[in-house]
Structures are given as C-alpha cells and as structure tokens.
C-alpha positions, 0 to 999 in steps of 0.5 A, a space after each residue: 865055491 861055497 859062500 864065505 862064513 860069518 865069524 864072531 868077535 872072538 874069531 876076528 880077534 884071534 885072526 888079527 892077534 888082538 884082544 876082543 876089546 880092540 875089536 869092540 873099540 874098532 867097531 865103536 869107531 864105525 871103522 871095522 866092517 861089522 854087521 849086527 845081528 840082534 846082540 851079536 856082531 858078525 864079520 866076513 874075514 875078507 872084509 876085515 882083511 881088506 880093512 887092515 890092508 887099507 891101513 884103517 887099524 893103523 889110523 885108529 891107533 894113531 888117533 888114540 895115541 894123538 898121532 905120535 909114533 
C-alpha cells in the first residue's frame, strides 16, 4: 500500500464542496488539520475526513453564526 499523498487547499475545497476561503477560515481557527510547508498548506484527506466526521466543521459554523441554527 502506497503512502497517502499530500493535497492542496484547492483539493480540500473540492473534496468538501466548499470554497477555498472556507478552508482558509478553518485553518485560521486552528481546527482543520493542516500542515504548513513554507508558504503552502498541505493536508491528508484522511485527517480532513476525520475532522468532518467529528463534527468540527459544524462547530465552526455555529460559532460564526452565534450558535443559532
């Protein structure tokens, strides 16, 4: 089995069906698992998927909207 490749912000945005701006907001909040290599952000999709399954994306949206759903 080959190692999981590192992917870009664009790849994560496409994978999750969101904008790149959303990905950057999630990185800034230090909740989205991301690794900085110089000026670039890199991700493992398995880590991103686990973050989504844990409900972290919903938590970030609730904070942004004041918790009203």
